[in-house]
C-alpha positions in Angstrom: -20.2 -89.1 22.2 -23.2 -87.3 20.7 -24.6 -84.4 22.5 -28.0 -83.3 22.8 -28.9 -80.5 20.3 -30.0 -78.3 23.2 -26.4 -78.4 24.5 -24.5 -77.2 21.3 -22.7 -73.9 21.2 -24.5 -70.8 19.6 -22.3 -70.2 16.7 -24.9 -69.1 14.4 -25.8 -66.0 16.8 -22.2 -64.9 16.9 -21.8 -64.7 13.0 -25.1 -63.0 12.1 -25.1 -59.1 11.1 -27.6 -56.2 10.9 -30.8 -56.8 9.1 -31.6 -55.0 5.8 -33.9 -52.7 7.6 -31.4 -51.8 10.1 -28.8 -51.0 7.4 -31.2 -48.8 5.6 -32.2 -46.9 8.7 -28.5 -46.3 9.5 -27.8 -44.9 6.1 -30.6 -42.6 6.2 -29.7 -41.3 9.6 -26.2 -40.6 8.3 -27.3 -38.8 5.3 -29.6 -36.5 7.3 -26.8 -35.6 9.5 -24.3 -34.9 6.6 -26.8 -32.9 4.8 -27.5 -30.7 7.9 -23.7 -30.2 8.3 -23.3 -29.3 4.7 -26.2 -26.8 4.8 -24.8 -25.2 8.1 -21.4 -24.9 6.3 -22.7 -23.2 3.2 -24.9 -20.9 5.3 -21.9 -19.8 7.4 -19.8 -19.1 4.4 -22.4 -17.0 2.8 -22.9 -15.1 6.2 -19.1 -14.5 6.5 -18.9 -13.2 2.9 -21.7 -10.8 3.5 -20.2 -9.6 6.6 -16.8 -8.9 4.9 -18.7 -7.0 2.1 -20.4 -4.9 4.6 -17.4 -4.3 6.4 -15.7 -3.2 3.2 -18.5 -0.9 2.5 -18.2 0.7 6.0 -14.6 1.3 5.5 -15.0 2.9 2.0 -17.8 5.2 3.3 -15.7 6.2 6.3 -12.8 7.1 4.0 -15.1 9.1 1.7 -16.4 11.2 4.6 -12.8 11.8 5.8 -11.9 12.8 2.4 -14.7 15.3 2.4 -13.7 16.6 5.9 -10.1 17.1 4.6 -10.9 20.0 2.3 -11.5 23.6 3.3 -15.2 24.0 3.5 -15.1 27.7 3.2 -14.6 30.0 0.0 -11.5 28.7 -1.9 -11.9 30.6 -5.3 -12.8 34.1 -4.0 -16.1 33.8 -5.6 -18.0 31.9 -2.9 -17.3 28.3 -4.0 -16.6 25.9 -1.2 -13.9 23.4 -1.3 -16.4 20.7 -0.8 -18.0 21.3 -4.2 -14.9 22.7 -6.1 -14.6 21.0 -9.6 -18.1 19.5 -9.5 -19.9 20.8 -12.6 -23.7 21.2 -12.5 -24.5 18.6 -15.2 -22.6 15.9 -13.4 -24.1 16.6 -10.0 -27.7 16.8 -11.3 -27.3 13.6 -13.2 -26.0 11.7 -10.1 -28.5 13.4 -7.8 -31.4 12.3 -10.0 -30.1 8.8 -10.2 -29.8 8.5 -6.3 -33.2 10.1 -5.9 -34.8 7.5 -8.1 -33.2 4.6 -6.2 -34.0 6.0 -2.8 -35.6 9.5 -2.4 -34.7 9.7 1.2 -31.0 10.1 0.3 -31.5 13.6 -1.2 -34.7 14.7 0.5 -33.0 16.6 3.3 -30.6 18.8 1.3 -30.3 20.9 -1.8 -27.7 19.8 -4.6 -24.7 22.0 -4.7 -22.1 22.6 -7.4 -19.2 24.6 -8.6 -20.5 27.2 -11.2 -17.1 27.7 -12.7 -16.1 23.9 -13.1 -14.9 22.7 -16.4 -16.6 19.2 -16.1 -13.2 17.2 -15.7 -13.4 14.5 -13.1 -9.8 15.4 -12.2 -10.8 18.8 -11.1 -13.0 17.6 -8.3 -11.6 18.0 -4.9 -14.2 15.4 -3.5 -14.9 12.8 -6.1 -18.7 12.7 -7.0 -18.4 9.0 -7.9 -15.8 6.4 -7.9 -15.4 2.6 -7.9 -13.3 0.4 -5.7 -12.7 -3.4 -6.1 -11.9 -5.2 -2.9 -11.6 -9.0 -2.7 -13.2 -9.6 -6.2 -16.0 -7.3 -5.2 -16.8 -4.0 -6.9 -18.2 -1.1 -5.0 -19.6 2.0 -6.3 -19.1 5.1 -3.9 -21.2 8.1 -4.4 -20.7 11.3 -2.3 -23.6 13.7 -2.3 -23.0 17.1 -1.0 -25.9 19.5 -0.6 -26.9 22.4 1.6 -29.1 22.6 4.3 -30.1 25.3 7.1 -29.6 24.9 10.9 -30.6 27.2 13.6 -27.7 29.2 15.2 -29.1 28.2 18.4 -28.0 24.7 17.8 -24.8 25.5 19.7 -26.9 25.2 22.9 -30.0 23.3 22.0 -30.8 20.4 19.7 -31.9 21.4 16.1 -32.0 19.6 12.8 -30.4 20.7 9.5 -33.4 21.2 7.2 -33.6 21.6 3.4 -35.5 24.9 3.4 -34.5 28.0 5.4 -37.3 28.7 7.7 -36.3 32.3 8.0 -34.6 33.5 4.7 -35.0 37.1 5.5 -33.5 36.8 8.8 -30.1 35.8 10.4 -31.3 33.0 12.6 -30.1 30.1 10.6 -26.8 29.3 9.0 -26.1 27.4 5.8 -24.2 24.1 6.2 -23.1 21.3 4.1 -24.6 17.8 4.3 -22.3 15.0 3.0 -24.0 11.7 2.4 -21.8 8.8 1.1 -23.9 5.9 -0.6 -21.8 2.7 -1.2 -23.7 0.1 -3.3 -22.8 -3.4 -4.5 -24.4 -6.4 -5.9 -23.3 -10.1 -5.2 -23.9 -11.3 -8.7 -26.4 -11.2 -11.7 -30.0 -10.9 -10.7 -29.1 -10.4 -6.9 -30.6 -7.4 -5.2 -28.3 -4.3 -4.9 -26.8 -3.8 -1.3 -26.5 -0.3 0.1 -24.5 1.3 3.0 -25.0 5.0 3.9 -22.9 7.5 6.0 -23.8 11.2 6.5 -22.2 14.0 8.3 -22.6 17.8 8.5 -19.8 20.3 7.8 -19.9 23.8 9.0 -18.2 26.3 6.5 -18.0 29.0 9.0 -14.6 30.4 9.8 -13.0 29.2 13.0 -12.6 32.0 15.7 -9.0 33.3 16.2 -7.9 33.2 19.7 -5.4 35.8 20.8 -3.1 34.0 23.1 -0.4 36.6 23.1 -0.1 38.5 26.3 2.4 41.0 25.1 4.3 41.7 21.7 7.9 40.3 21.6 10.3 41.2 18.9 13.3 38.7 18.2 16.8 39.6 17.0 17.4 39.1 13.3 20.6 38.4 11.4 20.4 38.8 7.5 22.8 39.2 4.8 23.0 40.6 1.2 25.5 41.1 -1.4 27.3 44.4 -2.0 26.0 46.1 -5.1 22.6 44.7 -4.9 20.8 47.9 -4.0 17.9 48.2 -1.8 16.9 44.9 0.1 13.6 44.0 2.0 13.9 42.0 5.3 10.7 40.6 6.8 11.9 41.1 10.4 8.5 40.6 11.9 8.0 37.2 10.6 9.7 35.7 13.6 8.1 38.0 16.2 5.4 37.2 18.6 2.5 39.6 18.2 -1.1 40.2 17.2 -1.5 42.8 14.4 -3.7 43.4 11.3 -1.7 42.6 8.2 -4.2 44.5 6.2 -3.9 47.5 8.1 -2.4 50.7 6.4 -0.3 51.2 9.5 2.4 48.4 10.1 3.4 47.1 13.5 7.1 48.3 13.4 7.7 51.5 15.6 10.9 53.2 16.8 13.1 52.2 13.9 16.6 53.5 14.3 19.2 54.2 11.6 22.2 51.9 10.9 25.4 51.9 13.2 28.0 52.5 11.7 26.6 55.3 9.8 26.4 53.5 6.5 23.3 53.4 4.4 19.6 54.0 5.5 16.7 51.9 6.7 12.9 52.6 6.4 9.8 50.7 7.3 8.1 48.9 4.4 4.6 49.8 3.2 1.6 47.8 1.8 2.6 44.2 1.4 6.0 44.9 2.8 4.7 46.4 6.1 5.9 43.5 8.0 9.5 44.3 7.3 12.1 46.9 6.7 14.0 48.2 3.5 17.7 48.7 3.9 19.6 50.7 1.3 23.3 50.6 1.1 24.9 54.1 0.4 27.9 52.9 -1.6 28.5 49.6 -3.6 32.1 49.8 -3.0 31.7 48.8 0.7 31.2 45.7 2.5 30.7 44.9 6.3 28.2 44.7 9.1 25.8 47.3 10.3 23.1 47.0 13.0 19.9 48.8 13.8 16.9 48.2 16.3 13.2 48.3 16.1 10.0 47.5 18.2 6.7 46.2 17.2 3.3 47.4 18.4 0.3 44.9 18.6 -3.4 45.6 18.1 -3.7 46.0 21.9 -1.5 49.0 21.7 1.4 47.5 23.7 4.9 48.0 22.4 7.4 45.3 22.6 11.0 45.2 23.4 13.8 46.5 21.1 15.1 43.9 18.7 18.4 44.2 17.0 18.8 43.5 13.1 22.4 42.6 12.0 22.9 43.1 8.3 26.1 41.5 6.8 26.8 43.1 3.5 28.9 40.7 1.9 31.6 41.5 -0.8 30.5 40.4 -4.2 33.3 39.2 -6.6 32.4 39.1 -10.4 33.8 36.8 -13.1 37.0 38.0 -14.6 39.0 37.4 -17.9 42.4 38.6 -18.6 45.4 38.0 -20.8 49.0 38.1 -19.8 52.4 37.6 -21.7 54.1 34.3 -21.6 56.7 33.9 -18.8 55.2 37.1 -17.1 54.6 37.2 -13.1 51.4 39.3 -12.5 49.9 40.4 -9.3 46.4 40.0 -10.1 44.7 42.0 -7.1 43.8 45.1 -9.1 42.6 43.4 -12.1 40.3 41.1 -9.9 39.0 43.9 -7.8 38.3 46.3 -10.7 34.8 45.2 -11.4 34.0 43.7 -7.9 31.5 45.3 -5.2 32.3 45.7 -1.7 36.0 45.7 -1.9 36.5 48.3 0.8 35.4 47.7 4.6 33.1 49.9 6.4 34.8 49.2 9.5 38.5 50.5 9.7 39.4 47.5 11.9 38.4 45.1 9.0 39.5 44.6 5.5 38.6 42.4 2.5 41.0 39.5 1.7 41.0 36.7 -1.0 40.5 33.1 -0.5 41.5 31.0 -3.5 40.0 27.5 -4.7 40.5 25.3 -7.8 37.0 24.7 -8.1 33.7 26.2 -6.7 32.8 23.0 -4.7 35.9 23.3 -2.2 34.6 24.2 1.4 37.1 26.6 2.6 35.4 28.2 5.6 33.8 25.5 7.8 35.8 25.6 11.1 35.3 21.8 12.1 35.7 20.5 8.6 35.4 16.7 7.8 38.4 14.7 6.7 37.0 14.7 3.2 36.8 18.5 3.3 40.3 19.0 4.6 41.5 16.5 1.8 39.8 18.6 -0.8 41.3 21.8 0.5 44.8 20.1 0.3 44.1 19.0 -3.3 42.9 22.5 -4.2 46.1 24.2 -3.1 48.2 21.5 -5.0 46.1 22.2 -8.2 46.4 26.0 -7.8 50.3 25.7 -7.3 50.4 23.5 -10.4 48.7 26.2 -12.4 51.1 29.0 -11.3 48.7 30.6 -8.8 49.6 31.6 -5.4 48.4 33.8 -2.5 51.3 35.6 -0.7 51.3 36.3 3.1 50.5 40.0 2.3 47.5 38.9 0.4 48.8 39.3 -3.1 47.3 37.0 -5.8 50.2 36.1 -8.1 50.2 34.2 -11.3 53.2 33.0 -12.9 52.5 32.6 -16.5 54.2 29.6 -18.4 56.7 30.3 -21.3 55.5 29.8 -24.8 54.8 26.0 -25.4 55.7 25.0 -21.8 52.2 24.6 -20.5 48.6 25.4 -21.0 47.8 28.8 -22.5 44.6 29.1 -20.4 44.1 28.4 -16.7 40.9 28.7 -14.5 40.5 29.2 -10.8 37.9 30.7 -8.3 38.2 33.2 -5.6 36.1 34.5 -2.7 36.3 37.8 -1.1 36.2 37.7 2.6 35.3 40.3 5.1 37.7 39.8 7.9 39.3 41.4 11.0 42.8 42.9 10.3 44.1 41.2 13.4 42.9 37.7 12.1 40.6 37.2 15.0 36.8 36.8 15.2 34.3 36.0 12.6 34.8 36.0 8.8 32.1 36.7 6.3 33.0 35.4 2.9 31.2 36.3 -0.4 28.0 34.2 -1.1 29.5 32.7 -4.1 33.1 32.6 -5.7 33.9 34.2 -8.9 35.7 32.4 -11.9 38.7 33.8 -13.3 40.1 32.7 -16.7 43.6 33.7 -17.7 45.0 33.2 -21.1 48.9 33.5 -21.8 50.1 34.5 -25.1 52.6 36.8 -27.0 51.8 40.3 -28.0 48.9 40.4 -25.7 48.9 43.8 -24.2 46.6 46.3 -25.9 46.0 49.6 -24.1 44.4 52.9 -24.9 47.3 55.2 -25.6 47.9 58.9 -25.8 50.8 60.1 -28.2 51.6 63.8 -28.3 53.7 65.1 -31.1 55.0 68.7 -31.0 54.2 70.8 -34.1 58.0 71.8 -34.5 58.6 68.2 -36.0 56.7 68.9 -39.2 57.7 66.8 -42.0 59.3 64.1 -39.9 58.2 60.5 -39.6 57.4 60.2 -35.8 57.3 56.8 -34.4 54.2 56.3 -32.1 56.2 53.7 -30.1 53.2 51.3 -29.5 55.0 48.3 -28.7 57.0 50.0 -26.1 54.2 51.9 -24.6 52.2 48.7 -24.2 55.1 46.6 -22.9 55.1 44.2 -25.8 58.2 42.8 -27.5 59.5 44.8 -30.3 58.7 42.2 -32.9 55.0 42.2 -32.2 52.7 43.3 -35.0 50.4 46.4 -34.6 47.2 45.9 -36.8 45.4 49.0 -37.7 41.6 48.4 -37.6 40.5 51.9 -38.4 41.5 55.6 -38.3 39.1 58.5 -37.3 40.1 61.9 -38.4 36.9 63.8 -37.1 36.1 66.5 -36.4 39.0 67.7 -38.7 40.2 66.7 -42.2 43.3 64.4 -42.6 46.5 66.4 -42.2 49.6 64.2 -42.9 50.1 60.5 -43.4 50.0 57.4 -41.2 52.9 55.1 -42.1 53.3 51.5 -41.4 56.8 49.9 -41.7 58.2 53.1 -43.5 55.4 53.1 -46.1 52.0 54.9 -46.3 49.2 53.1 -44.4 46.8 51.2 -46.8 43.6 49.6 -45.4 44.1 46.7 -47.9 47.7 45.7 -48.1 49.7 47.8 -45.7 47.9 47.9 -42.2 50.1 45.7 -40.0 53.6 46.2 -39.0 56.1 46.4 -35.9 56.3 50.2 -36.3 53.6 52.8 -36.8 54.6 56.4 -37.4 52.9 59.7 -38.3 54.2 62.3 -40.7 52.2 65.5 -40.6 52.2 68.0 -43.4 52.0 71.3 -41.4 52.4 72.6 -37.9 48.6 73.1 -37.2 47.3 71.6 -34.1 45.6 68.3 -35.0 44.1 65.3 -33.4 43.0 61.9 -34.7 42.4 58.3 -33.4 43.8 55.0 -34.5 41.8 51.7 -33.4 44.2 48.8 -33.5 44.9 45.2 -32.1 48.0 43.2 -31.5 49.3 40.1 -33.5 52.0 37.8 -32.5 55.3 38.3 -34.4 54.6 35.6 -36.9 50.9 37.0 -37.4 49.2 33.7 -36.2 47.4 34.8 -33.1 45.7 37.8 -31.6 43.5 38.3 -28.6 41.1 40.1 -30.6 41.1 43.1 -28.0 41.2 46.4 -29.5 42.6 49.8 -28.2 42.6 53.3 -29.4 45.5 55.5 -29.8 44.9 59.2 -29.5 47.5 61.2 -31.6 47.8 64.9 -30.9 49.8 67.4 -32.7 50.5 70.1 -30.1 51.5 73.6 -30.7 54.9 74.8 -29.4 55.4 78.0 -27.4 58.9 79.3 -26.9 60.3 81.7 -24.2 60.7 85.3 -25.5 63.1 88.1 -24.2 62.8 91.9 -24.9 65.2 94.6 -23.8 64.3 98.3 -23.6 67.2 100.9 -23.2 66.8 104.4 -22.1 67.0 105.9 -25.7 63.8 103.8 -26.7 61.9 105.8 -24.1 60.5 109.1 -25.6 59.8 111.4 -22.6 56.9 110.2 -20.7 55.8 107.7 -23.3 56.7 104.3 -22.0 54.4 102.3 -24.1 55.9 99.9 -26.6 54.5 97.5 -29.4 56.5 94.3 -28.8 56.4 93.7 -32.4 58.6 96.9 -32.7 61.1 95.6 -30.2 61.9 92.5 -32.0 60.3 89.3 -33.1 56.5 88.9 -32.4 55.7 86.4 -29.7 54.8 83.6 -32.2 57.7 84.0 -34.6 59.7 81.3 -32.8 56.6 79.3 -32.0 54.9 76.6 -34.0 52.7 77.3 -35.8 54.4 80.8 -36.1 51.5 82.3 -38.1 47.9 81.6 -39.2 44.7 81.7 -37.2 44.8 78.0 -36.1 45.9 78.9 -32.5 45.4 81.6 -30.1 47.7 83.2 -27.5 46.1 82.7 -24.2 47.6 84.7 -21.1 48.4 82.4 -18.2 49.8 84.8 -15.7 49.6 88.6 -15.9 52.9 90.7 -16.0 54.8 90.9 -12.8 55.3 94.6 -13.4 54.2 97.1 -16.0 50.8 96.4 -17.8 49.2 95.8 -21.2 47.7 98.9 -22.8 46.6 97.3 -26.1 46.3 94.1 -28.0 44.3 92.1 -25.5 40.8 90.5 -25.7 38.8 88.9 -23.0 36.5 86.1 -23.5 34.6 83.7 -21.0 36.9 84.8 -18.2 40.1 84.4 -20.2 42.5 86.9 -21.8 44.0 86.4 -25.2 46.8 88.4 -26.6 47.1 89.7 -30.2 50.3 88.8 -31.8 50.6 91.9 -34.1 49.3 94.8 -31.8 50.3 93.6 -28.2 51.4 96.9 -26.4 53.0 96.8 -23.2 53.8 100.0 -20.7 57.1 99.5 -18.8 57.4 100.8 -15.4 59.6 103.7 -14.4 63.1 102.7 -13.5 65.2 99.7 -14.0 63.1 96.4 -13.8 62.6 93.0 -15.2 58.8 92.2 -16.1 57.6 88.7 -16.9 54.3 87.1 -18.0 53.4 83.7 -19.2 51.3 82.4 -22.1 50.3 79.2 -24.0 49.0 78.4 -27.4 45.7 76.8 -27.8 43.9 75.3 -30.8 41.0 77.4 -32.2 39.2 74.4 -33.4 40.5 72.0 -30.7 40.6 74.1 -27.5 41.7 71.1 -25.5 44.9 71.0 -27.5 47.4 73.3 -26.0 51.1 74.0 -25.8 53.5 74.1 -22.8 53.6 77.4 -21.0 56.2 80.0 -22.2 57.7 82.9 -20.4 58.2 86.4 -21.9 60.9 88.5 -20.1 60.9 92.3 -20.7 64.2 93.7 -19.4 64.2 97.6 -18.7 67.8 98.8 -18.5 69.0 102.1 -16.7 67.2 105.2 -18.0 
């Protein structure tokens, strides 16, 4: 069935699109919207970047100002140079100043350029950098810190006033000089772009801040200090911790009412000049250690006097390093050797004494009361090491060393010791030396070398007298004595030194187990032998030398004289002793010659000398040939004593001899 065309479905209307005109209009509209959006986006990015650069410039400017504020604005050189311009050379300041003025005159119009007249020109010397560059987020900034002077009215503390370039009243004192700090930060966004600038300025007053006195009354605090015995006078700045207001430049210090130490040991005085803030303590004897106290007060500028403060001074014992040599296998008590060169070995307080504390090494903590487990372990290890070395400390305080036998252990051992000021009852505080002393002990054979005095009597003339060096030193008999030199001054050689039975010769006979001396006459004589010791095989020596002083002493022998009645002629009771028998020196040595004199030791117990005496320098000398004696009346026994003394060596003298004169019945 055919339909009429006017009833057909409208298919052509449903399938038709936009016309060409509509499409073109739509594309144009979309393009316009996209272009607007892109322009807005680009403008936004540019704006954000500009804001970031400005924020960075603000931050850099603030940092530069804070850096300037951080330095001391006053005189830092003593020549009037402010810390703000320290290190800024005139040439550098002028160059930058001119460049900034050219760019913008307003940056320098309100101040005068300032610089350091003594600057070297090195940038590193500038306390506040003149120019510097910083790179932040790929943008480079130049920071220029201008510092100049300007003048502001002193009345600006109460009314508003500008800081102007020129002092309105240079002859008066109405204005003060201040520093204006202006930071100029510049940057560019690219080639051909305009330079961007950010500025920040501040004023800095170089005046010294007022010092407010907040102390109502001086107050002195106690002090506790220490020093080493033997160190001499010590300065202690006791005022340093006190509360007071005083003028440190004053000729009169703040210390008053200073007392002397208690116990009475040493003295203390107030320091002067740069030491007026303290006291000077001077120990009286380096041999002592212990604790003393004294008091003082301080006086402030207000005139008020503080309380009394106590100063406690601990004078610590002071051990010194020691080196010593002992024989193989010997057991030696070391106390005297260790203390011989130490300071503070005696205690000021009779209730205290100085003791030893031993350690295998100086790092061992011996004195902390509540020691850590590690410290306790170190103490135990130290004790064990000392014992292995043969070193011990007895209950009575003796430091003992048991040397090894030859070849059985180390010939050299080391250890350390403290000296400790402690109470005798073991209670209370201990005060050890500040540092330990190191001790080195070497064991060996034939090690003892001492200075010896050997006296030989003049009646042994012509004999070989063994000097007994090994026995006197305590060395074994087979140790070798090596003669280094012989000194006969002030007299010429008399006799012969012999080594091993043969005459000494410095070339080929100078070492042996026995050294003797044979003197040629009985004249008093003295000489010195410098020597050292060698082991029996001659392979080892300590190198230490000693001096043997050999003295030939005169010998005085007792004398007796008897006077009978027939020897007395009437009232004449005077007798020449030489007429009664032998002369005084006939049995002495030397028996004749002028090398000795007869010195009277004690006068006659009865009777008297009537001739043959001589008095010199308060001493009486008897003449051997002409001595005359007057006997008392009646039976008696008279005695007097004398000794022989060397003429050239007055310190060389004999033993005292007694002369007895017996007067029988008349």
